[in-house]
C-alpha positions as CSV (number, residue, x, y, z in Angstrom):
1,M,0.0,0.0,0.0
2,A,1.3,3.4,-0.9
3,G,-0.1,6.7,0.5
4,A,0.3,10.4,0.4
5,G,-0.4,13.3,2.7
6,V,-0.5,16.5,0.7
7,S,-1.2,20.1,1.4
8,S,-1.1,22.0,-1.9
9,P,-1.3,25.8,-2.0
10,S,-4.8,27.2,-2.6
11,K,-3.6,28.9,-5.8
12,P,-3.3,27.8,-8.5
13,T,-6.4,25.6,-8.2
14,R,-5.4,23.7,-11.3
15,L,-2.6,22.0,-9.3
16,R,-5.0,20.6,-6.7
17,A,-7.2,19.3,-9.5
18,T,-4.3,17.8,-11.4
19,V,-3.0,16.0,-8.3
20,W,-6.5,14.7,-7.5
21,R,-7.1,13.5,-11.0
22,R,-3.7,11.8,-11.2
23,L,-4.3,9.9,-7.9
24,E,-7.9,9.1,-8.7
25,G,-6.8,7.6,-12.0
26,L,-4.5,5.2,-10.1
27,G,-7.3,4.0,-7.9
28,A,-6.6,6.2,-4.9
29,I,-9.0,6.2,-1.9
30,Y,-9.1,9.5,-0.1
31,L,-9.0,8.9,3.7
32,Q,-9.3,12.6,4.4
33,N,-9.2,15.8,2.3
34,S,-5.4,15.6,2.1
35,A,-4.6,11.9,2.7
36,A,-4.9,9.2,0.0
37,A,-4.1,5.5,-0.1
38,L,-3.3,3.7,-3.3
39,P,-2.5,0.1,-4.2
40,A,1.3,-0.3,-4.3
41,S,2.8,-0.3,-7.8
42,V,5.7,1.2,-9.7
43,Q,3.2,3.4,-11.6
44,A,1.6,4.7,-8.3
45,E,5.0,5.5,-6.8
46,R,6.0,7.4,-9.9
47,A,2.8,9.4,-9.9
48,L,3.2,10.1,-6.2
49,R,6.7,11.3,-6.6
50,T,5.7,13.5,-9.6
51,S,2.8,15.0,-7.6
52,R,5.1,15.6,-4.6
53,H,7.6,17.4,-6.8
54,D,4.8,19.6,-8.3
55,I,3.4,20.4,-4.9
56,L,6.8,21.3,-3.3
57,S,7.7,23.5,-6.2
58,L,4.7,25.7,-5.4
59,A,5.5,25.9,-1.6
60,G,3.0,23.2,-0.6
61,S,3.9,20.1,1.5
62,A,3.8,16.4,0.8
63,V,4.7,13.2,2.6
64,L,4.8,9.8,0.9
65,L,4.4,6.6,2.8
66,N,4.9,3.0,1.8
67,R,3.5,0.2,3.9
68,R,3.5,-3.6,3.6
69,W,0.8,-5.3,5.5
70,S,1.4,-8.5,7.4
71,V,-1.9,-10.2,8.1
72,G,-2.1,-12.8,10.8
73,R,1.4,-12.3,12.2
74,R,2.3,-11.3,15.7
């Protein structure tokens, strides 16, 4: 599972829409307004890194997370 926490600047609004569409196209599930979870894949990681770069270049903030789930283990 891959995830992102983003806070993009309110202007330009096209950046927010671009990031949202990019993540939605990869199957993202939004956990909150600025937190999304995606199935782990090379394509998702590439899109997250691109989105992070775009957001940081406009003085926003972004955190990328990667999590492997272990089910039934103690």
